[in-house]
Structures are given as C-alpha cells and as structure tokens.
C-alpha positions in Angstrom: -3.0 21.0 -13.7 -2.5 20.2 -9.6 -1.0 16.9 -8.7 -1.7 15.5 -5.5 1.5 13.5 -3.7 2.2 11.3 -0.9 3.9 8.1 0.6 2.4 4.7 2.0 4.5 2.1 3.7 3.9 -1.6 4.7 6.3 -4.2 6.0 9.7 -3.1 3.6 7.9 -1.9 0.9 7.8 2.1 -0.2 5.4 3.4 -1.9 5.8 7.3 -4.0 2.2 8.0 -5.4 1.0 11.0 -7.9 -2.4 11.7 -8.3 -3.4 13.4 -11.3 -6.7 14.3 -12.6 -7.5 12.0 -15.3 -9.3 8.8 -16.1 -8.6 6.7 -13.9 -5.8 4.8 -14.9 -3.0 3.1 -12.6 0.5 3.2 -13.4 3.2 1.3 -11.0 6.8 1.8 -12.1 5.9 2.6 -15.7 4.1 -0.7 -16.4 0.1 -0.9 -16.1 -1.6 -2.3 -12.7 -2.8 -5.8 -14.0 0.8 -6.0 -15.4 2.4 -5.0 -12.4 0.3 -6.7 -9.9 -1.3 -9.8 -11.7 -3.8 -11.2 -9.1 -7.1 -9.4 -9.0 -7.2 -9.4 -5.6 -4.3 -6.9 -5.3 -5.8 -4.5 -7.6 -9.3 -4.6 -5.3 -7.0 -3.7 -2.6 -5.5 -0.8 -4.3 -8.9 0.4 -5.8 -10.2 0.4 -2.2 -9.8 4.2 -1.3 -11.4 5.4 -4.9 -14.5 3.3 -3.8 -14.9 4.2 -0.3 -14.9 8.1 -1.5 -16.9 7.7 -4.4 -13.8 8.8 -6.5 -13.2 6.1 -9.2 -12.3 7.4 -12.7 -11.3 10.7 -11.2 -7.6 10.6 -10.9 -4.6 8.7 -12.6 -2.2 7.3 -10.4 1.6 6.9 -10.8 3.3 5.4 -8.2 6.8 3.9 -8.0 7.7 1.1 -5.8 10.5 -0.4 -4.0 11.1 -3.2 -1.3 9.0 -6.0 -0.2 6.2 -8.5 -1.8 3.7 -7.6 -4.0 1.5 -8.2 -1.0 3.3 -5.1 0.7 3.0 -3.1 -2.2 -0.4 -2.8 -2.6 -0.9 -2.1 1.0 1.3 0.6 1.0 -0.1 1.8 -2.7 -3.6 2.1 -0.5 -1.9 4.0 1.9 -0.2 6.7 -0.6 -3.5 6.6 -2.6 -5.4 7.6 0.8 -3.1 10.2 1.9 -3.0 11.8 -1.8 -6.7 11.9 -1.6 -6.4 13.5 1.6 -4.2 16.0 0.7 -6.9 16.9 -2.5 -10.0 16.8 -0.2 -9.9 17.0 3.6 -13.4 16.1 4.0 -13.1 12.6 2.6 -10.7 11.8 5.9 -13.7 10.1 8.2 -15.1 7.9 5.7 -10.8 6.5 4.9 -10.3 6.5 8.7 -13.8 4.5 9.4 -12.2 2.3 6.8 -8.6 1.8 8.0 -7.0 3.2 5.3 -4.8 6.1 7.0 -3.2 3.7 9.7 0.0 2.4 8.9 -0.1 -0.8 9.9 3.1 -1.5 11.8 4.2 -5.0 11.5 7.5 -6.0 10.7 9.2 -9.0 10.2 11.5 -10.1 14.0 14.8 -10.4 13.7 16.4 -13.6 14.0 18.0 -14.0 16.8 21.5 -15.9 17.4 21.7 -19.5 18.9 17.8 -19.9 17.2 17.2 -21.6 13.9 14.3 -18.5 13.6 13.2 -15.5 15.3 11.3 -17.5 17.8 11.7 -21.3 17.2 13.5 -23.2 19.4 16.1 -26.5 18.6 14.3 -29.4 20.3 14.3 -29.9 23.2 16.1 -33.1 24.7 15.8 -34.1 28.1 18.9 -36.8 27.8 
C-alpha cells in the first residue's frame, strides 16, 4: 500500500498530510473533518484539490495540524493535499497550478513595533 505525504503551511499553521488509497475519509488530528472544522466552507476548501483533479473518493487523508486558527489550518491542509497528489501523479500539476493550490501564501502577521499600539497604528496626533 502506497502512502503519499507532504507538508502544507499557511500563516502560522503547519499541516502534515498523508494520502492513503481509500474511500475519501478525511481525518484531522484523529478526529473527523466536520468534527474538527465545524464550518462547511472550510470543508469545501479542503476538498478543492480532489474536485479539480477528479480524485474524489480515491484517497483517505490523515492529517496532523498545529498552529494558527481554523482558516489558516484549512488552507495549509489544502496545500498539503495538493502537494501529496503531485507525488502520486505529477501530471496533475497544470490543473492544480492554474487553480493556485501549489502556491504557498506568503502573508504573515506583521510584528508589533515598540512605541505603537499595534503594528502600524499610531497614537492620535495632537497639535497642542
């Protein structure tokens, strides 16, 4: 039995993904996908790579995710699934690339600067 693994990252979330040929069951941190990601939209984000490559129901996904919030974790998982699908079949690359699922979103939270209330916010200006 082949196992295809990859890592996806987004914001401060890291998703370690293993694809195992199976029935399409998604397990995240030893829990069902809808038990972990309560929102239906997050489940849709996770399943996008399978829909584009027409591999729905061919693989079971076993993922370990830590860091960040639910939205960042879902997108990290999507990137991990996309990369794992590439190790299974490199011919899927054009479809995944055109959908933008192979690009790691580089946006990170900007650090807070000293002397400021937030990263960019200034204190109110007073002329007198």
